[in-house]
PATITI-377808 format. One record per residue (C-alpha): residue in three letters; residue number from 1; x, y, z. Coordinates in pm, 1 decimal, always signed. Layout:
 code pos       xx       yy       zz
  ALA NUM        X        Y        Z
...
//
This chain:
 code pos       xx       yy       zz
  MET   1     +0.0     +0.0     +0.0
  LYS   2   +122.1   +349.8    -81.1
  LEU   3    +10.1   +703.5     -0.1
  GLU   4    +78.5   +947.9   -281.0
  ILE   5    +56.0  +1326.4   -268.0
  LYS   6    +70.4  +1455.7   -624.3
  ASN   7    +95.8  +1823.7   -715.0
  LEU   8    -64.7  +1940.0   -390.9
  SER   9   -127.0  +2313.9   -399.9
  PHE  10   -291.6  +2524.9   -129.5
  LYS  11   -298.3  +2900.5    -67.8
  TYR  12   -413.7  +3117.8   +221.7
  ASP  13   -331.1  +3469.2   +342.8
  GLY  14    -44.7  +3507.6    +95.2
  PHE  15   +112.7  +3173.6   +193.5
  GLU  16   +140.4  +2902.1    -69.0
  LEU  17   +208.2  +2534.3     -5.6
  LYS  18   +323.6  +2295.6   -276.7
  ALA  19   +412.6  +1931.6   -218.5
  ASP  20   +477.7  +1595.7   -380.8
  LEU  21   +540.4  +1292.7   -157.2
  GLU  22   +513.9   +914.9   -148.3
  VAL  23   +501.5   +703.3   +168.5
  ASP  24   +494.8   +323.3   +180.3
  GLU  25   +329.9    +98.0   +438.1
  GLY  26   +540.4    +26.3   +744.0
  GLU  27   +720.0   +359.7   +697.5
  ILE  28   +744.7   +671.8   +911.7
  LEU  29   +800.7   +992.4   +716.2
  THR  30   +874.8  +1298.5   +928.0
  LEU  31   +812.9  +1654.4   +812.6
  LEU  32  +1094.0  +1858.7   +964.4
  GLY  33  +1113.6  +2236.0   +952.6
  PRO  34  +1076.2  +2563.1  +1144.9
  ASN  35   +755.4  +2719.2  +1273.4
  GLY  36   +534.9  +2848.4   +993.6
  SER  37   +702.6  +2636.3   +727.5
  GLY  38   +379.9  +2459.6   +627.0
  LYS  39   +409.9  +2123.9   +809.0
  THR  40    +73.7  +2138.5   +987.3
  THR  41    -96.3  +2282.3   +679.8
  LEU  42    +34.8  +1990.7   +475.0
  LEU  43   -101.5  +1735.9   +723.7
  LYS  44   -441.8  +1908.2   +725.6
  CYS  45   -447.2  +1907.9   +345.3
  ILE  46   -367.0  +1536.8   +335.8
  TYR  47   -642.3  +1459.5   +586.5
  GLY  48   -893.0  +1688.2   +415.5
  LEU  49   -945.6  +1946.8   +689.7
  LEU  50   -812.6  +2195.6   +435.8
  LYS  51   -907.5  +2161.4    +70.8
  PRO  52   -627.5  +2174.9   -187.2
  ARG  53   -709.8  +2324.2   -526.9
  GLU  54   -725.4  +1989.5   -704.2
  ARG  55   -751.6  +1624.6   -613.0
  CYS  56   -404.1  +1523.5   -506.8
  VAL  57   -407.7  +1262.0   -226.4
  TYR  58   -426.6   +897.0   -325.4
  LEU  59   -414.7   +575.2   -123.7
  ASP  60   -341.5   +279.7   -347.2
  GLY  61   -456.2   +493.8   -638.5
  LYS  62   -787.8   +595.6   -476.6
  ASP  63   -863.6   +963.9   -431.3
  ILE  64   -937.1   +966.0    -58.4
  HIS  65  -1084.8  +1318.8    -53.8
  SER  66  -1371.4  +1202.3   -275.2
  LEU  67  -1472.7   +934.2    -25.4
  PRO  68  -1759.2   +983.2   +225.4
  LEU  69  -1646.7  +1084.6   +574.4
  LYS  70  -1725.8   +742.5   +724.5
  GLN  71  -1513.5   +566.1   +466.9
  ARG  72  -1229.8   +816.5   +486.1
  ALA  73  -1221.6   +791.3   +866.8
  LYS  74  -1160.6   +417.2   +834.7
  LEU  75   -856.3   +481.8   +617.6
  VAL  76   -687.8   +781.6   +779.0
  GLY  77   -638.3   +859.5  +1148.5
  TYR  78   -543.3  +1214.3  +1248.5
  VAL  79   -388.2  +1323.8  +1579.5
  PRO  80   -383.7  +1705.0  +1613.8
  GLN  81   -106.4  +1899.5  +1779.2
  THR  82   -316.5  +2011.7  +2075.1
  HIS  83   -631.3  +1898.4  +2248.8
  ASN  84   -797.5  +2073.8  +2541.1
  PRO  85  -1005.6  +1828.3  +2746.8
  SER  86  -1342.4  +1979.2  +2832.9
  PHE  87  -1562.0  +1709.7  +2989.9
  PRO  88  -1423.4  +1441.4  +3223.7
  TYR  89  -1490.9  +1139.6  +3005.2
  THR  90  -1291.6   +836.3  +3105.9
  VAL  91   -991.0   +753.3  +2889.2
  LEU  92  -1184.6   +449.5  +2762.8
  GLU  93  -1486.0   +662.1  +2663.0
  PHE  94  -1257.2   +915.5  +2496.9
  VAL  95  -1100.2   +644.4  +2281.3
  VAL  96  -1437.6   +493.1  +2187.3
  MET  97  -1549.8   +836.6  +2065.6
  GLY  98  -1294.1   +796.9  +1790.1
  LYS  99  -1557.8   +580.5  +1620.1
  ALA 100  -1825.5   +852.8  +1638.0
  SER 101  -1839.4   +892.4  +1259.9
  GLN 102  -1947.6   +527.6  +1233.4
  PHE 103  -2248.6   +563.0  +1465.7
  GLY 104  -2600.7   +649.8  +1357.4
  VAL 105  -2784.7   +949.3  +1504.0
  PHE 106  -2926.3   +755.3  +1802.0
  GLU 107  -2674.2   +471.6  +1806.4
  GLN 108  -2464.5   +401.8  +2114.3
  PRO 109  -2122.1   +231.9  +2129.9
  SER 110  -2150.3   -143.8  +2165.3
  ARG 111  -1977.9   -379.0  +2403.9
  LYS 112  -1753.0   -478.4  +2114.3
  ASP 113  -1652.0   -112.4  +2065.2
  TYR 114  -1542.8    -92.9  +2427.9
  GLU 115  -1353.9   -420.1  +2401.4
  GLU 116  -1169.5   -287.8  +2095.7
  ALA 117  -1085.3    +31.1  +2283.2
  ARG 118   -938.5   -167.6  +2572.5
  GLU 119   -721.1   -365.9  +2333.0
  ILE 120   -590.2    -45.6  +2176.5
  LEU 121   -518.5   +106.8  +2517.5
  LYS 122   -318.2   -206.0  +2589.8
  LEU 123   -133.8   -164.1  +2260.1
  VAL 124    -25.8   +190.5  +2344.8
  GLY 125    +58.3    +93.4  +2702.0
  ILE 126   -203.0   +281.3  +2906.3
  GLU 127   -468.2    +15.6  +2971.1
  ASN 128   -435.6    +94.9  +3343.2
  LEU 129   -584.6   +439.2  +3275.0
  ALA 130   -904.9   +312.3  +3112.9
  ASN 131  -1134.7   +430.3  +3393.1
  ARG 132   -951.3   +749.2  +3483.6
  PRO 133  -1097.9  +1084.7  +3368.6
  TYR 134   -894.8  +1193.0  +3071.0
  THR 135   -893.4  +1543.9  +3215.1
  ASN 136   -673.8  +1404.0  +3490.8
  VAL 137   -382.5  +1240.8  +3306.7
  SER 138    -34.3  +1365.7  +3221.9
  GLY 139    +60.0  +1521.4  +2889.9
  GLY 140   +231.9  +1206.1  +2771.7
  GLN 141    -63.1   +988.7  +2874.4
  LEU 142   -306.7  +1220.4  +2696.2
  GLN 143    -95.4  +1204.0  +2381.8
  LEU 144   -107.2   +822.2  +2391.1
  ALA 145   -483.8   +834.9  +2448.3
  MET 146   -519.9  +1056.3  +2140.6
  ILE 147   -315.3   +807.7  +1937.3
  ALA 148   -538.5   +526.4  +2065.5
  ARG 149   -844.7   +727.0  +1962.9
  ALA 150   -707.1   +760.9  +1611.0
  LEU 151   -630.1   +387.5  +1596.3
  ILE 152   -970.7   +256.9  +1697.9
  GLN 153  -1099.7   +262.9  +1339.8
  ASN 154   -801.8    +54.7  +1229.7
  PRO 155   -677.4   +311.9   +975.6
  LYS 156   -419.9   +244.1   +706.9
  VAL 157   -264.7   +591.3   +743.2
  LEU 158   -173.1   +773.4  +1063.8
  LEU 159   -109.1  +1149.6  +1060.8
  LEU 160    +41.4  +1299.6  +1376.7
  ASP 161   +101.0  +1670.7  +1421.2
  GLU 162   +381.1  +1735.9  +1670.6
  PRO 163   +312.4  +1426.9  +1885.5
  THR 164   +591.2  +1531.7  +2125.5
  ALA 165   +476.8  +1892.9  +2175.5
  HIS 166   +486.3  +2003.5  +2541.5
  LEU 167   +624.6  +1667.1  +2657.4
  ASP 168   +932.6  +1615.6  +2872.0
  PHE 169  +1228.1  +1418.9  +2738.4
  GLY 170  +1114.0  +1085.3  +2879.4
  ASN 171   +760.9  +1116.2  +2743.0
  GLN 172   +891.3  +1225.6  +2403.4
  ILE 173  +1087.2   +902.0  +2376.6
  LYS 174   +797.4   +692.3  +2508.8
  VAL 175   +545.1   +838.4  +2264.3
  LEU 176   +772.6   +809.4  +1960.4
  THR 177   +878.5   +457.1  +2056.6
  THR 178   +510.4   +362.1  +2082.2
  ILE 179   +438.6   +513.2  +1741.3
  ARG 180   +731.5   +321.3  +1594.2
  LYS 181   +601.5     -4.2  +1747.8
  ILE 182   +247.0    +50.7  +1618.6
  VAL 183   +356.6   +143.7  +1265.7
  THR 184   +573.6   -166.8  +1247.5
  SER 185   +325.9   -411.9  +1403.1
  LYS 186    +25.4   -289.1  +1202.7
  ASN 187   +221.6   -205.7   +886.8
  LEU 188    +77.6   +146.1   +878.6
  ILE 189   +173.1   +447.3   +673.9
  ALA 190   +269.9   +729.4   +912.9
  ILE 191   +349.0  +1096.2   +860.3
  LEU 192   +466.5  +1301.1  +1160.1
  THR 193   +562.8  +1662.0  +1205.2
  LEU 194   +853.8  +1735.0  +1438.6
  HIS 195  +1068.6  +2033.6  +1532.6
  ASP 196  +1362.1  +1846.5  +1684.1
  PRO 197  +1602.8  +1712.6  +1419.0
  ASN 198  +1756.5  +1468.8  +1670.6
  LEU 199  +1418.8  +1301.7  +1724.0
  ALA 200  +1357.6  +1302.6  +1349.1
  VAL 201  +1681.0  +1119.0  +1262.7
  THR 202  +1627.8   +870.6  +1547.0
  PHE 203  +1269.6   +764.2  +1480.9
  SER 204  +1208.4   +823.8  +1108.1
  ASP 205  +1257.4   +601.4   +806.8
  ARG 206  +1265.6   +909.3   +586.1
  ILE 207  +1262.0  +1283.0   +643.7
  ALA 208  +1114.1  +1562.5   +433.0
  ILE 209  +1270.1  +1903.7   +496.0
  VAL 210   +998.5  +2171.7   +473.4
  ASN 211  +1046.4  +2547.9   +455.7
  ASN 212   +841.1  +2836.8   +319.4
  GLY 213   +573.0  +2603.1   +189.6
  LYS 214   +810.6  +2388.6    -13.0
  ILE 215   +972.1  +2049.1    +34.4
  LEU 216  +1343.5  +2112.9     -5.5
  ALA 217  +1467.2  +1753.8    +24.2
  VAL 218  +1341.1  +1403.4    +99.5
  GLY 219  +1553.7  +1108.5   +204.6
  ASP 220  +1692.0   +906.3   +493.3
  LYS 221  +1866.8  +1062.1   +792.9
  ASN 222  +2173.4  +1139.7   +582.1
  ILE 223  +1992.5  +1432.0   +417.0
  VAL 224  +2004.5  +1613.0   +751.6
  ASP 225  +2329.5  +1806.4   +727.0
  GLY 226  +2460.1  +2116.2   +899.3
  LYS 227  +2443.5  +2341.8   +596.3
  LEU 228  +2080.0  +2259.2   +518.8
  LEU 229  +1967.9  +2296.3   +881.6
  ALA 230  +2153.4  +2625.3   +918.0
  SER 231  +1981.3  +2758.5   +606.5
  ILE 232  +1629.3  +2687.9   +734.4
  TYR 233  +1671.2  +2753.0  +1108.4
  GLY 234  +1919.9  +3040.1  +1088.8
  VAL 235  +2147.2  +2873.5  +1345.8
  ASP 236  +2490.4  +2720.6  +1285.8
  VAL 237  +2491.3  +2352.3  +1376.0
  GLU 238  +2730.6  +2062.8  +1380.8
  VAL 239  +2624.1  +1712.2  +1279.0
  LEU 240  +2811.6  +1434.1  +1458.6
  THR 241  +2800.9  +1072.1  +1340.7
  THR 242  +2894.4   +788.0  +1576.4
  GLU 243  +3059.1   +456.7  +1489.2
  ASN 244  +2709.8   +301.5  +1483.7
  ASN 245  +2598.9   +562.1  +1226.1
  LEU 246  +2386.0   +749.4  +1479.3
  LYS 247  +2353.0  +1121.2  +1413.4
  PHE 248  +2344.8  +1401.9  +1665.5
  ILE 249  +2274.8  +1763.4  +1575.3
  LEU 250  +2432.5  +2019.4  +1806.6
  PRO 251  +2405.1  +2398.8  +1786.0
  LYS 252  +2727.1  +2594.8  +1762.7
  VAL 253  +2674.4  +2833.9  +2049.8
  LYS 254  +2926.0  +3078.3  +2189.9
  ILE 255  +2866.4  +3150.1  +2557.2
//
């Protein structure tokens, strides 16, 4: 299975986004770039929250934007950058609500829906939180609950906008490790947006460098070099490579 973005074009408020990408199943592609570069806009265009000028997003050759919402929701799961809990649903109820588009007007979730939600909570490692109000969990736990909510419809594509935003170092690693495990075990197609190039080179199969609404380069972690990063972030950096071919990006800072 393959997700293809062909000749995507979207404009708003003087900003123009153009993109061409391909992502295979079992692969994590990370969009890496500075604030305002177009990463979130690109994810929203792929999902259909924003409407590109022409049809341009295809899953196994099918134009997913032309599909009814119920059908599209079964194919693509979207995890936004932020979520502000409003009502103290339990974590289990919150995850089950990910299937809301599949319910009729007066239809209630079934026992099977709740069983599926428990299995997904187990998959992401927070089954112990099932009965806790989701207004009363940590940032990392909420992020995992949001991923579980996106997974309950068993999508083929997972889109995650800054899944490590506002998380401490430990929770960043936990969330990205969980995403890696899920993508591999379920053979999903995943597109993430990240700000931290070190996280991008550690957890991605491929990286797309985004700036000013354009994709400057796409490739494995070796495309992340000091000159390219300096050009888009405006900060001199040094890229170190270990004997095990691990990369670390360090800013050149004079103190």
